[in-house]
C-alpha positions as CSV (number, residue, x, y, z in Angstrom):
1,M,-26.0,17.6,32.8
2,A,-24.2,16.5,29.6
3,D,-21.8,19.5,29.9
4,T,-21.1,18.5,33.6
5,A,-20.3,14.9,32.5
6,S,-18.1,16.2,29.7
7,T,-16.2,18.4,32.1
8,S,-15.8,15.6,34.6
9,L,-14.5,13.3,31.8
10,Q,-12.1,15.9,30.6
11,S,-10.9,16.4,34.2
12,L,-10.2,12.7,34.5
13,L,-8.0,12.7,31.4
14,V,-6.2,15.9,32.5
15,E,-5.5,14.3,35.9
16,A,-4.2,11.2,34.1
17,K,-1.9,13.4,32.0
18,D,-0.7,15.2,35.1
19,A,0.0,11.9,36.8
20,S,2.1,10.8,33.9
21,R,4.7,13.4,34.8
22,A,5.0,11.9,38.3
23,L,5.3,8.4,36.9
24,S,7.9,9.4,34.4
25,V,10.3,10.5,37.2
26,A,9.4,7.9,39.7
27,S,12.3,5.5,40.5
28,A,12.2,1.9,39.5
29,A,12.1,1.0,43.2
30,A,9.0,3.2,43.7
31,R,7.2,1.6,40.7
32,D,8.1,-1.9,42.0
33,A,6.8,-1.0,45.4
34,A,3.5,0.0,43.8
35,L,3.4,-3.3,41.9
36,Q,4.0,-5.2,45.1
37,A,1.1,-3.4,46.7
38,M,-1.1,-4.1,43.7
39,S,-0.3,-7.8,43.8
40,R,-1.0,-7.9,47.5
41,I,-4.3,-6.0,47.4
42,V,-5.6,-8.2,44.6
43,S,-4.8,-11.5,46.4
44,D,-6.3,-10.1,49.6
45,N,-9.6,-9.3,48.0
46,V,-10.6,-12.4,46.1
47,E,-14.1,-12.6,47.6
48,P,-15.3,-9.1,46.6
49,I,-13.8,-9.5,43.1
50,V,-15.6,-12.9,42.6
51,A,-18.8,-11.3,43.9
52,A,-18.6,-8.4,41.5
53,N,-17.7,-10.8,38.6
54,A,-20.7,-13.0,39.4
55,E,-22.9,-9.9,39.0
56,D,-21.5,-9.3,35.6
57,L,-21.8,-12.9,34.6
58,A,-25.4,-13.1,35.7
59,R,-26.2,-10.0,33.7
60,G,-24.4,-11.4,30.7
61,V,-26.2,-14.7,30.8
62,S,-29.6,-12.9,31.0
63,E,-28.6,-10.9,28.0
64,G,-27.6,-13.9,25.9
65,M,-23.8,-13.6,26.2
66,S,-22.0,-16.3,24.3
67,E,-20.1,-19.0,26.2
68,G,-16.9,-17.8,24.7
69,L,-17.4,-14.3,26.1
70,Q,-18.5,-15.7,29.4
71,D,-15.2,-17.5,29.7
72,R,-13.3,-14.4,28.9
73,L,-15.3,-12.5,31.5
74,R,-15.1,-15.1,34.3
75,L,-12.7,-14.6,37.2
76,T,-12.4,-17.6,39.5
77,P,-10.3,-17.6,42.7
78,D,-7.6,-19.5,40.8
79,R,-7.6,-16.9,38.0
80,I,-7.5,-14.0,40.4
81,R,-4.5,-15.6,42.2
82,A,-2.9,-16.1,38.8
83,L,-3.4,-12.4,38.1
84,S,-1.8,-11.5,41.4
85,Q,1.2,-13.7,40.5
86,A,1.4,-12.1,37.1
87,I,1.8,-8.7,38.7
88,E,4.7,-10.2,40.8
89,D,6.2,-11.7,37.6
90,I,6.1,-8.3,35.9
91,R,7.7,-6.6,39.0
92,A,10.6,-9.1,38.7
93,L,11.3,-8.1,35.1
94,A,14.1,-5.7,34.1
95,D,13.0,-2.1,34.0
96,P,13.0,-0.9,30.4
97,V,13.0,2.8,31.2
98,G,16.4,4.3,30.6
99,D,17.8,1.4,28.6
100,V,20.3,2.6,26.0
101,V,19.1,1.3,22.6
102,R,22.3,2.6,20.9
103,G,25.0,5.1,21.5
104,M,27.9,6.7,19.7
105,T,30.5,9.5,20.0
106,L,30.5,11.7,16.9
107,P,33.8,12.9,15.2
108,N,33.1,16.3,16.8
109,G,33.1,14.8,20.3
110,L,29.3,14.9,20.8
111,Q,28.0,11.9,22.8
112,V,24.7,10.7,21.4
113,S,22.5,8.0,22.8
114,Q,19.0,6.8,22.2
115,V,17.2,5.7,25.4
116,R,13.9,4.2,26.2
117,V,11.3,6.4,27.8
118,P,7.6,5.8,28.8
119,F,4.9,6.8,26.3
120,G,3.2,8.8,29.0
121,V,-0.5,7.9,28.9
122,V,-1.6,4.6,27.4
123,G,-5.2,4.1,26.7
124,A,-6.8,0.7,26.4
125,I,-10.3,-0.1,25.1
126,Y,-11.4,-3.7,25.5
127,E,-14.5,-5.9,26.1
128,A,-15.4,-8.4,28.8
129,R,-11.8,-9.1,29.8
130,P,-11.2,-8.0,33.4
131,N,-7.8,-9.7,33.4
132,V,-6.7,-7.1,30.9
133,T,-7.4,-4.4,33.6
134,I,-4.8,-6.0,35.8
135,D,-2.3,-6.9,33.0
136,I,-2.3,-3.4,31.4
137,A,-2.2,-1.6,34.7
138,A,0.8,-3.6,35.9
139,L,2.7,-3.4,32.6
140,G,1.9,0.4,32.5
141,I,3.2,1.1,36.0
142,K,6.4,-1.0,35.5
143,S,7.2,0.9,32.3
144,G,6.5,4.3,33.8
145,N,3.1,4.9,32.1
146,V,-0.3,6.0,33.3
147,V,-3.1,3.8,32.0
148,V,-6.6,5.0,31.1
149,L,-9.0,2.1,30.8
150,R,-12.4,1.5,29.1
151,G,-13.3,-2.0,30.0
152,G,-16.8,-2.1,28.7
153,S,-20.3,-2.5,30.2
154,Q,-20.1,-6.3,30.3
155,A,-17.4,-6.2,33.0
156,H,-18.4,-3.0,34.7
157,A,-18.9,-4.3,38.2
158,T,-15.7,-6.4,38.1
159,N,-13.6,-3.6,36.7
160,T,-15.0,-1.1,39.2
161,V,-13.8,-3.2,42.1
162,L,-10.4,-3.9,40.4
163,V,-9.7,-0.3,39.5
164,S,-10.6,0.9,43.0
165,L,-8.2,-1.7,44.5
166,L,-5.4,-0.8,42.2
167,R,-5.8,2.9,42.9
168,E,-5.8,2.2,46.6
169,A,-2.5,0.3,46.2
170,L,-0.9,3.1,44.2
171,V,-1.7,5.6,47.0
172,Q,-0.3,3.2,49.6
173,A,2.9,3.2,47.6
174,G,3.1,7.0,47.3
175,L,2.1,7.2,43.6
176,P,-0.9,9.1,42.3
177,A,-4.2,7.2,42.1
178,A,-4.8,8.7,38.7
179,A,-2.0,6.5,37.3
180,V,-4.8,4.0,36.8
181,T,-7.9,5.7,35.6
182,S,-11.2,4.2,34.3
183,V,-13.7,6.0,32.1
184,D,-16.3,3.2,32.3
185,D,-18.8,5.3,34.3
186,F,-19.1,7.5,31.2
187,G,-20.0,4.6,28.9
188,R,-19.5,5.2,25.2
189,D,-18.8,8.9,25.8
190,G,-15.7,7.7,27.7
191,A,-14.5,5.6,24.8
192,R,-15.1,8.5,22.4
193,A,-13.2,10.9,24.6
194,M,-10.2,8.5,24.6
195,M,-10.3,8.2,20.9
196,Q,-10.4,12.0,20.5
197,G,-8.0,12.7,23.3
198,R,-5.1,13.7,21.3
199,G,-2.7,15.6,23.6
200,L,-4.0,13.8,26.6
201,I,-3.6,10.2,25.6
202,D,-0.3,9.3,23.8
203,V,-1.2,5.9,22.4
204,L,-4.4,3.8,22.3
205,I,-4.6,0.0,22.2
206,P,-7.9,-1.7,21.4
207,R,-8.5,-5.4,22.4
208,G,-11.6,-7.2,21.4
209,S,-13.8,-8.0,18.5
210,A,-13.0,-7.1,14.9
211,A,-15.8,-4.5,15.0
212,L,-14.4,-2.8,18.1
213,I,-10.9,-2.7,16.7
214,E,-12.1,-1.3,13.4
215,T,-14.1,1.4,15.2
216,V,-11.1,2.5,17.2
217,V,-8.8,2.5,14.2
218,T,-11.1,4.5,12.0
219,E,-12.5,7.0,14.6
220,S,-9.4,7.7,16.7
221,T,-7.3,10.8,16.4
222,V,-4.9,9.3,18.9
223,P,-2.1,7.0,17.5
224,V,-3.4,3.4,17.7
225,I,-1.4,0.2,18.1
226,E,-3.7,-2.2,16.3
227,T,-4.4,-5.6,17.8
228,G,-6.2,-8.0,15.6
229,S,-8.7,-10.8,15.6
230,G,-7.2,-14.3,15.4
231,V,-8.3,-16.4,12.4
232,V,-5.5,-18.8,13.3
233,H,-4.4,-21.7,11.1
234,I,-2.5,-25.0,11.5
235,F,-1.3,-26.8,8.4
236,V,-0.6,-30.5,8.8
237,D,2.0,-31.4,6.2
238,A,2.3,-34.8,4.5
239,S,5.3,-35.7,6.7
240,A,3.8,-34.7,10.1
241,D,3.8,-37.0,13.1
242,L,0.0,-37.6,13.0
243,A,-0.4,-38.6,16.7
244,Q,1.5,-35.5,17.7
245,A,-0.7,-33.5,15.3
246,V,-3.9,-34.7,17.0
247,D,-2.5,-33.6,20.4
248,I,-1.4,-30.2,19.1
249,I,-4.6,-29.4,17.3
250,D,-6.8,-30.5,20.2
251,N,-4.8,-28.3,22.6
252,A,-4.8,-25.4,20.2
253,K,-8.6,-25.6,20.0
254,V,-9.8,-26.9,23.3
255,Q,-7.4,-25.7,26.0
256,R,-9.1,-22.3,26.0
257,P,-11.2,-21.8,22.8
258,S,-12.4,-18.2,23.7
259,V,-9.0,-16.6,23.1
260,C,-7.4,-15.1,20.0
261,N,-4.6,-17.6,19.7
262,A,-6.9,-20.6,19.6
263,V,-6.8,-22.4,16.2
264,E,-9.8,-21.7,14.0
265,T,-8.9,-23.5,10.7
266,V,-6.9,-26.7,10.1
267,L,-5.4,-27.3,6.7
268,V,-4.6,-31.0,6.0
269,H,-2.3,-32.2,3.2
270,E,-4.2,-34.7,1.1
271,A,-1.5,-37.3,1.7
272,A,-2.2,-37.2,5.4
273,A,-5.9,-36.8,5.3
274,Q,-7.1,-40.4,5.1
275,E,-5.2,-41.4,8.2
276,L,-5.3,-38.2,10.2
277,L,-8.9,-37.1,9.9
278,P,-10.6,-40.1,11.5
279,M,-8.2,-39.8,14.5
280,L,-8.6,-36.1,14.7
281,G,-12.4,-36.2,14.3
282,A,-12.7,-38.8,17.2
283,R,-10.5,-36.6,19.5
284,L,-12.3,-33.4,18.7
285,E,-15.7,-35.0,19.0
286,K,-14.7,-36.3,22.5
287,S,-13.7,-32.7,23.3
288,G,-17.1,-31.4,22.2
289,V,-15.9,-29.6,19.1
290,V,-18.2,-28.9,16.2
291,I,-16.4,-29.5,12.9
292,H,-17.1,-27.5,9.8
293,A,-15.4,-29.4,6.9
294,D,-15.2,-29.0,3.2
295,E,-16.4,-31.8,0.9
296,R,-13.0,-33.6,0.7
297,A,-12.6,-33.6,4.5
298,R,-16.2,-34.9,4.9
299,E,-15.3,-38.0,3.0
300,T,-13.6,-39.2,6.2
301,L,-15.6,-36.9,8.6
302,P,-19.2,-37.6,7.5
303,S,-20.7,-36.2,10.7
304,A,-19.1,-32.8,10.2
305,V,-21.1,-29.8,9.1
306,L,-20.5,-28.7,5.5
307,A,-18.3,-25.6,5.6
308,T,-19.3,-22.5,3.8
309,E,-17.1,-19.7,2.4
310,E,-17.8,-17.7,5.6
311,D,-16.3,-20.4,7.8
312,W,-12.8,-19.8,6.4
313,A,-12.8,-16.2,7.6
314,R,-14.6,-16.9,11.0
315,E,-13.0,-16.4,14.4
316,Y,-15.2,-18.8,16.3
317,L,-13.9,-18.2,19.8
318,S,-15.8,-21.3,20.8
319,L,-15.6,-25.1,20.4
320,E,-16.0,-24.9,16.6
321,L,-13.3,-25.6,14.0
322,A,-13.0,-25.4,10.2
323,I,-11.1,-28.2,8.4
324,T,-10.1,-28.3,4.7
325,V,-8.0,-30.7,2.7
326,V,-5.3,-29.1,0.5
327,D,-3.2,-30.5,-2.3
328,S,0.1,-29.0,-1.3
329,L,2.1,-26.6,0.8
330,D,1.6,-24.0,-1.9
331,A,-2.2,-24.5,-1.6
332,A,-2.0,-24.1,2.2
333,L,0.1,-20.9,1.9
334,E,-2.4,-19.5,-0.6
335,H,-5.3,-20.3,1.7
336,I,-3.6,-18.6,4.6
337,R,-2.7,-15.5,2.5
338,T,-6.4,-15.2,1.6
339,Y,-8.0,-15.7,5.0
340,S,-5.4,-14.9,7.6
341,T,-5.7,-12.0,10.0
342,H,-1.9,-12.1,10.4
343,H,-2.0,-13.2,14.0
344,T,-0.6,-16.8,14.4
345,E,-0.1,-19.7,12.0
346,A,1.6,-23.1,12.5
347,I,3.0,-25.9,10.4
348,L,3.2,-29.5,11.7
349,T,5.9,-31.2,9.7
350,A,9.1,-33.4,9.7
351,D,10.3,-31.7,6.5
352,M,12.5,-28.8,7.6
353,T,12.7,-27.4,4.0
354,N,8.9,-27.0,4.2
355,A,9.1,-25.6,7.7
356,E,11.6,-23.0,6.6
357,R,9.4,-22.1,3.6
358,F,6.4,-21.7,5.9
359,L,8.4,-19.5,8.3
360,N,9.7,-17.3,5.5
361,E,6.5,-16.9,3.5
362,V,3.8,-16.6,6.1
363,D,3.2,-12.9,6.9
364,S,1.9,-13.2,10.5
365,A,3.0,-11.8,13.8
366,S,3.8,-15.3,15.1
367,V,4.7,-18.3,13.0
368,I,5.2,-21.7,14.7
369,V,6.7,-25.1,13.8
370,N,5.5,-28.2,15.5
371,A,3.8,-26.6,18.5
372,S,0.4,-25.3,19.6
373,T,-0.7,-21.8,18.6
374,R,-1.6,-21.2,22.2
375,F,2.0,-20.3,22.9
376,T,1.5,-16.9,21.2
377,D,1.1,-15.1,24.5
378,G,3.1,-12.6,26.5
379,G,3.1,-14.7,29.6
380,E,4.3,-17.7,27.7
381,F,7.0,-15.6,26.0
382,G,8.3,-14.5,29.4
383,F,6.8,-11.0,29.4
384,G,4.9,-11.5,32.6
385,A,1.7,-10.5,30.8
386,E,0.8,-8.7,27.6
387,V,-0.9,-5.5,26.6
388,G,-2.2,-7.2,23.5
389,I,-1.0,-9.0,20.4
390,S,-0.2,-6.5,17.7
391,T,-1.0,-7.6,14.1
392,Q,0.3,-4.4,12.6
393,K,3.9,-3.8,11.5
394,L,4.7,-0.4,12.9
395,H,6.6,-0.1,16.3
396,A,5.4,-3.4,17.7
397,R,4.3,-6.8,16.4
398,G,3.1,-9.9,18.2
399,P,2.7,-10.1,22.0
400,M,3.5,-6.7,23.5
401,G,5.4,-6.5,26.8
402,L,7.3,-3.8,28.6
403,P,9.6,-2.6,25.7
404,E,6.6,-2.1,23.5
405,L,5.2,0.3,26.0
406,T,8.1,2.6,25.6
407,S,9.2,5.1,23.0
408,T,12.8,6.6,22.7
409,K,14.4,9.9,22.9
410,W,17.8,11.1,21.8
411,I,20.2,12.5,24.4
412,V,23.1,14.6,23.2
413,R,25.9,15.7,25.5
414,G,28.4,18.3,24.3
415,Q,31.3,20.5,25.5
416,G,30.5,23.7,23.6
417,Q,30.3,22.3,20.0
418,V,28.7,24.5,17.4
419,R,27.7,23.4,13.9
420,A,29.8,24.6,11.0
């Protein structure tokens, strides 16, 4: 039985690889037609998607799933319609395939150009995020890639329906169904086959907990684009507009606390602490946020929980927030260097010299001045959606859209030249 399952799993990956050849030569118009069909079929099937999602949510609640994970898992009719629109937004973007990155004519007359080409087969391993199924599938098709998905047991029912619909849309548009392939039915064996699928999968992108990402990075023989957890910081400088700072921090924590660009630690300059912290504490308390504060912050936030060393490295993904008072910009930068996961950091300040220092010295994928950290997002950046937010430095960094799903190849055109 195990051998049969292994053979079936291998066959799926081979079919996906074969489909990548069809995708690589499909015209932009054909791929756009597939995206249009995908958008339409998602918007036409809200009820079965919501029903499947309710099944996953009920199972998650019975198994003690955290509220943060429940929020990531939940698909409401409005969220489904937003996903359908995201597919349309991606369809409207410029096609990256064939773009000339650079070109030249050599002294010997050879015409040399570097052009964008699809990776081929993009694998994604993620947890409790059915929206990722749609985002990656749409970005993959638009960029000429096949996608192989492992969406995890927590969203199994939802992803089963979504993948089935997307495959149906591909066939309607004349593209192979295998251009969107799921290995969820094979459980952990499916994820393991993806990680060991060198030659069948060209690149692997993990999205989820730090433990999931670490497992994929350490166990995979396939090249990995590493997305990271988000221990996200906001530093409130001495010169900051404090009313604006309260609004920004509340938005960065409360607007959607379960995502990786939500703020987890706020650093407050000691010169701003006495005035800011009572205002901030009142707003966050009204929003239902549990505050973990150091001793200096608790002087003006007496109801806060005393923070421990572990709090500075925690990605809460919930309505919890760590707050510490720091002596200076230098102290804030040192704290961020120590605890950052290199995702997103922000400074709130009216001092542009400090803002520039922060932008130059903070080594994260996204660095922000006077705005919410929630803007680190492919959709907000105009990418339509994102494959993930890369916290590594090779090939791609920050929100990854269409260009980040391509590689390049060199095209050389000659008229009989030979090398001397």
